[in-house]
N, C-alpha and C positions, 0 to 999 in steps of 0.2 A: 619552562621559561613565557613568560607573559611572549604572545607574539609583535607585541610592543614595543622590547627589548630585546637584545641582541649582548652573548658577549662573551668575545674569544680571548685566545691570548693575544697580548699586543707583537706582532711582525719584529723580528731585532732588537735592539736595545736604545733605551733613550732616555733623556734626559731633562732634566727638568730647572732651567734658571729665575734665580734672582738678584737685580742690579749684578747681573753679570756673575754672580753666583753660585757656584754648582751645589740645590739644594740636592740633588740626586740622580742617581743611574740604575740604570732595572734592566734584566735581562729577562725579567720575566711582569714584568707592565700585564694589565687589559686591556683591550677596547671596547667600550661599553654603545655599542648605538641604539638608539630611539628614537623612532617614529623617522621626522624628515630635520631630525636633528641634524650638526655636523655631528661625529664618534668623540669621545672625551672620553685619555688614557686616562686612567688611575693605576697608581705606583704599591706596590707594597708598601708598609709604614719600618721596613723592618729600611728600604734602600734608599732612609731619605733619613735628613741631618736635620732633624724631629726640633730640637734643638733650635730651630730657627723660626718653626713654627709656634705662634700661640692661639691659644683657641679663644677663640670673640662666645658675646652670649647671643650673639646669633645664631638665627635656624628656620630651615623653612623645609615644608611636606609634599612631598612627590605622592599622589596614590601609590604611581606604579614601585619604587624602590623604599621609601620608608619618612623616617626623619634624616633630613641635616643637620652635624656640625657642622662648625666651620673656623677655619682659623683665618690668620695678619701672620704674615711674609715683614720677620726681622731682616733688613738688607740692607746694610752695608752707609751708602744713602738715603735708605727713606724705607716704610712699610708701609706695605701693600696688607692695606684692611680686605679684612671678609677672603681673600685669596686662592682657598683653599678648601677644602670640603670633606666629610665624607660619612659615608650610613654607617654611624658602629654596629644601629644588629636593625638591620633589612632583611626588605621581606622575603623571604624564605622561594622565590623565583630570581631572585637577585645575590642572594648569599654570596655569588661569587664577591664580588665588592668588600665582602665586612674589611676589617682590616689594609681598607687603599687609599689613599687619596686619590684627587682633582684637584684643577688648578685650570681656574679663567686664567689664560693668556690675556695679557696686556700688556701695554706699556712698561717699557720695562722685567714682565713674567713671557719666559716662554718655553713650550716643549715642545717637545724635536725627537726624531727617532738619528742616531749616530751614529 
């Protein structure tokens, strides 16, 4: 694995909420640390309510992880545009995050250990 990126099992159980609703809870989440950035929690897709996530046309490229696809979250009171991302075909060194989704923490979207 790239010395720039570390992936390990996230300790405990993690939950993601949007607009107060629980989108997912997982004891199988991954913690990704990249350089000096704060760590990011990646949730297995199987542990998320995918019906609340709508794929968008937005994408970005990371030289270390590959191409990211984005999702908006359809909450009851608001749509959070491009609030989640996934590396559907990640580079080999970070293959562990395949089939996982991460979320931008923002007003109304939280990721926390429970």
